[in-house]
Phi, psi and omega in degrees: 000129182290143178283154175287143181256159180250135178220169178240132185234139179284128179295332187275319186236347177090010179295136179259154179208141179287345179220164184291138181231136180290317178246129182286128183287341180274310184252351178080004180280149180262146175056040180253359182274129181238142180279134176227159177256127180266132184296149180291179184295322180294315180295323181292322178295324179294320180287331179296329179271043185296313181289331178294327179297326184285346180074016180267160181298129182265146173278137180265123180262134178216162181293134180227147175284149180299324183289339181273351181280130180287137181263005181287150178294143176291151180292124183260154177273123177286123183273002183056031178218110184295325179294312183291321177299319181295317183294320182286348178100018179121003181134180183269127178277129178303139180080002178275163178231122185249138174245120178249119181243161180173162180291159179298135176079008182280336176123020180300309181291326177295317177300313183294312179296321179297322178291322180292327177292340179268011178241072183290342184265005179242139178274113191242138173248112180259116184253121181244122178259000184243323186249156178276165177298326179296320180295319179296319179300314180297319179293321179296316180295323177294321180293326183271354180290335179268001181254179178294329179265114179248126182096163180237038182277163175072216182263018181289138175061039174292343182283340184267114179253132180255135175220122178260100187206148178243350181269128178298322181293320179292326179295316178298325178295320178289323179298320179300319184283318188270333182051064181284164176261351179205134183240132176240132179240120182232098001234170185294331183288348181261354184265139179224155179238149180291343183289345181238128181270072174205169183282158179298140183096348179288166181301315182294321180292313179298321179294311183294316182295317179297316181295319179295318179292330175297312181297323177293319180294320184286327184271336180260336183086004180271121179292144181237130176249121181253136174257130183238153180277162177244135177281173182289346174276354178092008180255162179291133181291153182101180181290152178299335180296339176301320178285335177285327183294312191284161180278323183224136175241114177240146184239135179260115186242165176143173180253135181298339181267000177245157184283332190270146176233140181247127177255109188244137175271122181262322180219134179208112177282351185240011183185189182277148178265004182263005180276152175216148174246145183240132178234156173243125183279126179235175180295331179260023177114200183262131178254131177294137176255099183283329178236085185292339183302317182294329181275331184276347179265136174294138185297321181219106174240020180294133183089357182258129180273162179080017178238130178222148182251130181237146177263104183253164179225127169239118182073239178252003187253123173272144174205156179265135183236144180263124179256124181246140178220147177225121181241124178221163179294135182295123178285337177244181185293319185262123177292146180266147173230116183225139181223129177243118183081011180216151183290121183292326180294322176293322175303317178298323179292318179294324176295325178291325176295319178296326183285314188276314189269329185257334175095012178270123183274109182241013187296324182257027182243143172277132180236124178238132180235137180221140174263116185298149177088003181076016180282154169241107187258130179252358180291125182289348182292348180273002177305317183298319182289330175296313177299319183292322180291320177297316179292323178297321176288326183295316181265001178056047178235119183285152174278133182302145179292149181098001180257136178224159180209160176205124179176142176269140183253126178268174185291334181270007175091005179278152178262110187273151181294155178236162182277157173053053183292328182296321178293324180292319179294317181297323178293321176295318180296320182297329182268008171093011178285142181263339184224142174219136179259126182228161176295145183296326184296333181289351179289339182294121179077008181262124176274098182284346184288338184276359177251137176272342178288142178284124183259131180244099177283136180226153177253328183234163180297323181299325180293319181293318181291329178290323178292326183280318187246000178079000000 
């Protein structure tokens, strides 16, 4: 029997080294190398036959010519959740492995269990390494109390199998007996294998268990959903190679003190990474927010300064977002610049544009910017609304209701064009806005006659501010 070998692995990027190194040559981080034990050849061969242990039908891989490979999309599994389907790229791909991360208590297990309860036609094995079966039953009853089906009596949900286990070998034994069509593991940091002599959650255990589950998913065609922990730095716990192994990484974001939760795709081999799903946390679980614009806008902000509405796009979905700003005289020597849900470096750039190109002196002012609803928006089209909200708060003059805007602001003070302008205008019109400010360049090829909303094209920031404030 071959002896186990020792290696050093970088916690940040997964770089391996035969000896300890102070600075990682791959990512440049210091003191990130940790010692792990690599399983010997016999143990590795045992782990390689992960799917064979389960007794399930294996996929046979053979050499194929590129021209013979079908380019048609694979048949996806409908999750019966429009938000989750959108983030995954249209549904769950058979044989894929998904990693769902999020802070403690944000609702990862709730989202996963709620989704599994909505798949009555799939045989699902839900493996919990953190909670007992009784806790899962109480959560399931709470989730079902707000739906048409209340309670779990009779033959309802016979397809959902619960297993409270931490051993990977025992998990494979149950998979061999039950032959599920979908496997959920909550969480990967609690699973351990006998092939590695370290505690669950260590770099070696997470790495080996994830690699074994990947081989199982690819050879059997059964999709696997892994739930992962988040460190205090906001990154997924475990080695960086965990994110490289999986096909899709989605992150559940939000504040526990707010109602809304954002499901964001960080990596997706089968779809776009710019998609996001929005949920509202309720007593009976998570509710899909199909039209976030109506919920993200304050019902009545008439007469309030420092509020501007922008038409933003994340992925394929347009929505209107409320930008709030507060400008006040600096109480201390150094003025403060703070942004919530918006890039602070970009805020500093926009303030410099206001100072240099428009002539408003904000050097001795504190500036605070917030995106309402707890959203984090990366669309550059909200630049114009940030500038308008800051100026509105600075002069304490509210923006008239019924005005919306979309435009990227350049360093010379010009309003640069944005993509998919028709969708932005249509969303503003649908929600009852009468005026929208857009970049003048976006007028090319735009049929303005089909919109009833009044369109105001502008080239510079001064023109947009003149249209808003006269």
